VOGU-3710 file (C-alpha; in Angstrom, 3 decimals, decimal comma):
1> mvrkvllity> 193,595/156,857/114,612  195,058/158,159/111,330  197,648/155,921/109,710  200,222/156,879/107,076  200,910/155,124/103,776  203,729/155,882/101,365  202,436/155,736/97,763  205,271/154,958/95,350  204,273/155,917/91,828  205,839/157,416/88,745
11> yfpprpgvas> 202,441/158,649/87,524  200,791/161,431/89,467  199,168/164,680/88,275  200,193/166,884/86,610  202,130/164,135/84,822  199,804/163,423/81,879  198,155/160,086/81,285  195,181/158,114/82,521  197,529/156,213/84,864  197,839/159,305/87,066
21> lrlrglakyl> 194,129/159,323/87,817  194,069/156,139/89,938  196,793/157,522/92,196  195,205/160,948/92,411  191,973/159,238/93,444  193,790/157,397/96,224  195,573/160,532/97,408  192,314/162,477/97,385  189,956/160,017/99,073  192,087/157,766/101,326
31> pefgwepvil> 192,000/160,388/104,130  188,210/159,906/104,341  188,946/156,340/105,470  191,663/157,010/108,030  194,805/156,888/105,875  197,142/159,818/105,254  198,948/159,300/101,929  202,390/160,663/101,101  203,303/160,384/97,415  206,860/159,502/96,383
41> taklpqapea> 207,335/160,241/92,701  209,851/161,389/90,093  210,215/165,080/89,298  206,893/166,258/87,847  206,496/168,537/84,800  204,784/171,190/86,961  204,055/171,634/90,647  201,381/169,287/92,009  198,295/170,569/93,801  199,160/171,909/97,240
51> ryhvietdyp> 196,471/169,718/98,832  198,631/166,608/98,281  201,788/165,731/100,208  204,134/164,956/97,319  207,851/164,217/97,531  209,563/164,628/94,151  212,969/163,091/93,573  215,676/163,707/91,013  215,064/161,923/87,725  217,738/161,702/84,988
61> gdavalwkrr> 215,183/160,824/82,299  213,746/157,826/80,501  216,256/155,189/79,422  215,327/155,478/75,736  215,488/159,286/75,837  218,997/159,124/77,314  220,114/156,856/74,471  218,639/159,240/71,913  220,720/162,069/73,354  223,827/159,895/73,256
71> lglasnrgfq> 223,175/159,323/69,549  222,731/163,037/68,937  218,961/162,747/68,470  216,191/164,812/70,013  214,783/163,040/73,063  211,210/164,245/72,483  210,844/162,860/68,938  210,554/159,272/67,741  213,511/157,285/66,396  211,779/156,558/63,093
81> eqlgiprair> 210,788/160,168/62,502  214,357/161,373/63,080  215,750/158,646/60,850  213,546/159,895/58,022  211,173/156,913/57,901  208,007/158,049/56,045  204,941/158,515/58,210  202,950/155,922/56,255  205,564/153,282/57,153  206,285/154,225/60,754
91> ehrasftgrv> 202,585/154,326/61,634  201,812/151,018/59,937  200,461/148,510/62,441  203,182/145,935/61,670  206,084/148,172/60,635  209,456/146,393/60,177  211,353/149,402/61,497  209,005/149,483/64,458  209,867/145,863/65,265  213,613/146,572/65,058
101> islakaviay> 213,300/149,548/67,398  211,161/147,471/69,752  213,977/144,897/69,924  216,469/147,624/70,844  214,108/148,960/73,513  213,825/145,470/74,990  217,486/145,764/75,978  217,754/149,497/76,693  214,584/149,743/78,772  214,850/146,633/80,952
111> pddqkhwyps> 212,808/146,231/83,067  211,211/149,513/81,984  211,925/152,973/80,618  211,977/154,568/84,079  214,645/152,279/85,584  217,038/155,183/86,264  214,588/156,560/88,829  215,413/153,697/91,224  218,521/155,110/93,035  217,078/158,531/93,875
121> avsagdellk> 213,682/157,085/94,842  215,195/154,507/97,198  217,432/157,167/98,741  214,555/159,628/99,266  212,231/156,908/100,562  214,856/155,604/102,950  215,473/159,053/104,443  211,735/159,654/104,805  211,094/156,333/106,533  213,978/156,972/108,952
131> rerfdallss> 212,553/160,392/109,770  208,830/159,637/110,005  206,658/156,713/111,045  204,715/155,002/108,255  202,330/152,096/108,604  202,401/150,728/105,037  203,853/150,997/101,555  201,753/150,972/98,381  203,494/150,835/95,002  201,647/151,080/91,696
141> sppvtchlia> 202,812/149,949/88,265  203,557/150,425/85,461  206,390/151,235/85,532  207,463/148,154/87,460  210,453/150,066/88,826  207,956/151,273/91,464  207,771/147,721/92,837  211,561/147,342/92,823  211,777/150,526/94,896  209,088/149,304/97,292
151> kelkrrhrip> 210,768/145,918/97,731  214,029/147,558/98,765  212,276/149,945/101,182  210,359/147,028/102,704  213,623/145,094/103,130  215,194/148,013/104,966  212,234/149,053/107,123  210,014/145,935/107,492  206,795/147,774/106,620  203,746/145,971/105,155
161> wvadlrdlwt> 203,689/146,417/101,388  200,822/146,281/98,890  201,802/146,059/95,201  199,160/147,479/92,850  199,376/146,320/89,216  197,165/148,535/87,058  198,379/146,388/84,158  199,825/142,924/84,596  203,593/142,590/84,370  204,810/139,663/82,253
171> qnhyysygpv> 201,285/138,228/81,956  200,088/141,341/80,169  198,626/140,461/76,756  200,068/143,761/75,516  203,567/142,481/76,335  205,557/143,481/73,275  208,961/141,902/73,903  210,208/138,477/72,874  210,320/135,164/74,771  213,914/135,585/75,976
181> rrlfekrlev> 213,214/138,864/77,738  209,906/137,526/79,060  211,727/134,543/80,620  214,191/136,759/82,495  211,532/139,286/83,409  209,153/136,657/84,771  211,871/135,558/87,174  212,327/139,182/88,209  208,576/139,571/88,712  208,279/136,503/90,939
191> ktlsaadalv> 211,350/137,442/92,968  210,210/141,037/93,418  206,558/140,465/94,282  207,316/137,558/96,604  208,166/140,205/99,205  204,784/141,938/98,920  202,133/141,259/101,566  199,305/141,515/99,036  198,803/142,140/95,330  196,068/144,269/93,800
201> tvseplaqkl> 194,931/144,518/90,205  191,975/146,103/88,434  189,669/143,177/87,637  188,879/139,665/88,808  190,003/137,947/85,549  193,403/139,647/85,874  193,532/138,733/89,561  192,993/135,088/88,614  195,986/135,258/86,264  198,151/136,754/89,002
211> rllhrgkpvi> 197,152/133,984/91,416  198,420/131,366/88,966  201,880/132,936/88,854  202,110/134,087/92,480  200,680/131,049/94,239  199,745/131,533/97,862  199,936/135,311/97,591  196,750/137,255/98,481  195,477/138,899/95,274  192,537/141,306/95,348
221> aiqngydpde> 190,701/143,058/92,486  189,987/146,764/92,980  188,702/148,549/89,897  189,738/151,969/88,695  187,097/154,663/88,881  186,002/158,184/88,086  186,314/161,243/90,293  182,866/162,200/91,666  183,966/165,850/91,572  184,251/165,608/87,776
231> vasapltkef> 180,620/164,629/87,245  179,100/167,495/85,271  176,817/168,215/82,341  177,018/170,512/79,333  174,646/171,603/76,557  174,472/168,755/74,033  175,456/169,170/70,414  172,641/169,593/67,924  174,179/166,931/65,680  174,277/163,185/66,354
241> titytgqlyq> 177,847/163,303/67,647  179,883/160,215/68,499  183,098/161,208/70,290  186,308/159,353/71,088  189,028/160,927/73,241  192,322/159,090/73,589  194,842/156,997/71,710  194,413/154,110/69,270  197,677/152,316/70,150  198,714/151,678/66,544
251> gkrdpaplfr> 195,378/150,190/65,606  194,836/147,910/68,585  191,833/150,134/69,265  190,187/149,948/65,853  187,224/152,150/64,851  186,983/150,601/61,368  183,854/148,522/62,196  182,015/151,695/63,186  183,080/153,356/59,923  181,845/150,423/57,819
261> vsaeliserr> 178,517/150,233/59,652  178,009/154,005/59,388  178,798/154,023/55,666  176,360/151,175/55,040  173,556/152,833/57,010  174,147/156,143/55,269  173,980/154,429/51,874  170,700/152,800/52,967  169,415/156,265/54,016  168,895/155,060/57,568
271> ldrqvvkvrf> 171,400/157,638/58,845  171,480/161,234/57,647  175,079/162,083/56,864  174,288/165,769/57,389  173,770/165,271/61,131  176,070/162,321/61,896  179,447/163,488/63,211  182,152/161,124/64,496  184,910/163,019/66,335  188,344/161,829/67,458
281> ygvteywlek> 190,473/163,873/69,853  194,101/162,986/70,504  194,318/160,906/67,324  196,478/161,629/64,252  197,240/158,153/62,869  197,929/158,005/59,145  196,051/154,729/58,640  192,909/156,222/60,194  192,746/158,843/57,465  193,002/156,122/54,821
291> evkrcgledv> 190,234/154,086/56,486  187,924/157,094/56,548  188,513/157,775/52,841  187,959/154,121/51,987  184,517/154,330/53,584  183,708/157,679/51,983  183,196/159,408/55,331  185,471/162,435/54,955  182,569/164,775/55,754  181,381/162,639/58,689
301> vswhpwiprd> 184,585/161,758/60,571  186,963/164,378/61,924  190,148/163,893/63,923  192,039/166,359/66,019  195,394/166,360/67,822  195,805/166,193/71,581  193,783/168,639/73,651  194,057/169,360/77,403  192,148/166,950/79,625  189,658/169,594/80,772
311> aalemqresq> 188,778/170,287/77,140  188,451/166,553/76,447  186,033/166,188/79,363  183,948/169,020/77,941  183,828/167,286/74,535  182,589/164,144/76,281  179,850/165,938/78,218  178,403/167,624/75,141  178,360/164,461/73,011  175,308/162,415/72,141
321> vllllnwddp> 177,288/159,154/72,333  180,762/158,300/73,665  182,798/155,787/71,684  184,803/153,210/73,635  187,196/151,043/71,614  188,333/147,593/72,782  191,072/145,428/71,318  189,887/142,238/69,591  191,947/139,918/71,759  190,782/137,215/74,208
331> geigvytgkv> 192,946/138,834/76,903  190,645/141,843/76,855  187,974/140,060/78,883  189,629/141,302/82,085  190,607/144,779/80,887  188,759/147,924/81,919  190,148/150,701/79,754  190,716/153,826/81,823  188,488/155,653/79,385  185,335/153,803/80,464
341> feylaarrpi> 185,520/155,309/83,951  186,177/158,782/82,617  183,136/158,348/80,392  181,018/157,353/83,405  181,628/160,802/84,878  180,334/162,442/81,678  176,929/160,787/82,168  176,483/160,216/78,436  175,589/156,908/76,691  178,622/154,729/75,934
351> lavggprgvv> 178,956/152,661/72,759  181,716/150,066/73,147  183,076/148,632/69,885  185,354/145,630/69,434  186,679/142,983/71,772  185,015/139,965/73,375  182,412/140,037/76,112  184,194/140,810/79,349  184,350/143,128/82,312  183,512/146,195/80,214
361> telleetsag> 180,382/144,482/78,897  179,366/143,538/82,432  179,964/147,062/83,735  177,806/148,625/81,020  175,037/146,092/81,572  175,158/146,502/85,359  175,057/150,309/85,276  172,896/150,736/82,124  175,398/153,443/81,164  175,958/152,040/77,689
371> vhpigyeqlk> 176,041/149,037/75,408  178,642/146,668/73,973  177,332/145,062/70,790  179,263/141,960/69,740  179,786/141,610/66,011  178,836/143,615/62,947  175,085/143,001/62,947  174,665/143,868/66,622  176,682/147,037/66,106  174,516/147,980/63,162
381> hmlielynqy> 171,331/147,374/65,137  172,560/149,377/68,124  173,719/152,338/66,041  170,287/152,511/64,422  168,669/152,327/67,870  170,785/155,193/69,210  170,114/157,278/66,124  166,364/156,647/66,345  166,410/157,830/69,972  168,190/160,975/68,816
391> kahgyvpyrg> 165,578/161,575/66,105  162,691/160,958/68,524  163,928/163,182/71,360  166,368/165,562/69,725  169,072/163,924/71,837  170,119/160,447/73,010  168,796/159,891/76,561  171,252/158,783/79,239  169,832/155,848/81,203  172,630/155,129/83,685
401> heervakysh> 171,630/153,836/87,126  173,183/156,342/89,571  173,653/154,012/92,558  175,309/151,352/90,425  177,507/153,879/88,627  178,644/155,248/92,007  180,228/151,840/92,769  182,913/152,777/90,228  183,948/156,076/91,820  187,400/156,946/93,156
411> remarrfael> 185,841/157,246/96,609  184,712/153,618/96,473  188,125/152,585/95,091  189,889/154,342/97,982  187,530/152,749/100,503  188,470/149,270/99,299  192,200/150,065/99,419  191,739/151,385/102,964  189,971/148,166/103,977  192,870/146,145/102,589
421> ldslmrtktp> 195,421/148,265/104,463  193,337/148,033/107,661  193,236/144,259/107,250  197,025/144,150/106,993  197,346/146,199/110,171  195,001/143,918/112,100  196,168/140,493/111,077  199,184/140,916/108,793  197,146/138,727/106,409  194,676/140,624/104,209
431> slel> 191,113/139,414/103,867  190,165/138,085/100,437  186,540/139,109/101,029  187,170/142,815/100,451
//
């Protein structure tokens, strides 16, 4: 028997961002496991693929963008840029103006920037649930407004509800607002998620944190994944290319250690600067340019603005090594960056830089798809090892274990969500052994 689940999410393709991929994976593969998904989302920038049943609602715009328009500013450009703040200042990792604007956003965008989506989403969801029979709700955040919508729909229709937190809410170590807002928002989190039948997050360390705040609530870890249909190869570059595609989040993802190691090895003549090429796509940070010049790597490191996702995937597939950057923060032990799963589909060796040992380290060790050296000397040793493989073979061999890599596919992710939903249908209490 096929059951129906209403997926409540702001992010869904073609809305850009890695967040859309988890929900696309669910929409694509849940039917293989007996669940028909219907996606409730805000108006998308273009039409979604016809294969998915998507309901788009009216959306007045992000809260911050609406305030920009009220102030006579362009909604698609940053506050600091329009106020004439020099690029070197506004892109500084600890900019004073950035902190002031963050304080204003803490008030304007509470609980998140998409809060104005709530009325139209609840209205559309309510009409749909009156018209058709659904067996479950599944909301995915951020934005957390998705959970507020789901809570109200559950209250009205008494349908089992699973709340999926791709990032933690107030326990998120990226949380950028002050203690006063966190206090109020934590109360909102507990009140909202108390109505959920089960919570899901992306790793066991994050699940443990959720269990501390939401005591007695079933919490299950289901990782993100890659789309098996995106696994492909391409002719490799002739050079020893190291490629990064994505954002640096104002320096939280810091490639500086790789630059320093590369410069040292080049000066020692253990790397040939004529063949070493480090490429960044989707990165234009001012401080990155300064770091490259400081290391004397202007002819080695190149950076390029945003490119379409299909083009980024092609850059990954042709690369000798894929660079994965982690934040040097203890909270990172439970964080799988979305990029690591995308890289798995490229079937190229992954070099993770920065951050403590954690779930990313364990994934790379389990799958043999890459390495995560800890500290400067380990990074230096591993870069030499990768380069020596390139010199010996003319390319860097990929040694990923296919069966273990397949555990991190969207199909496997959807299977585990389906098992959780099935468990809710059977017992109204999900199994923690999923």
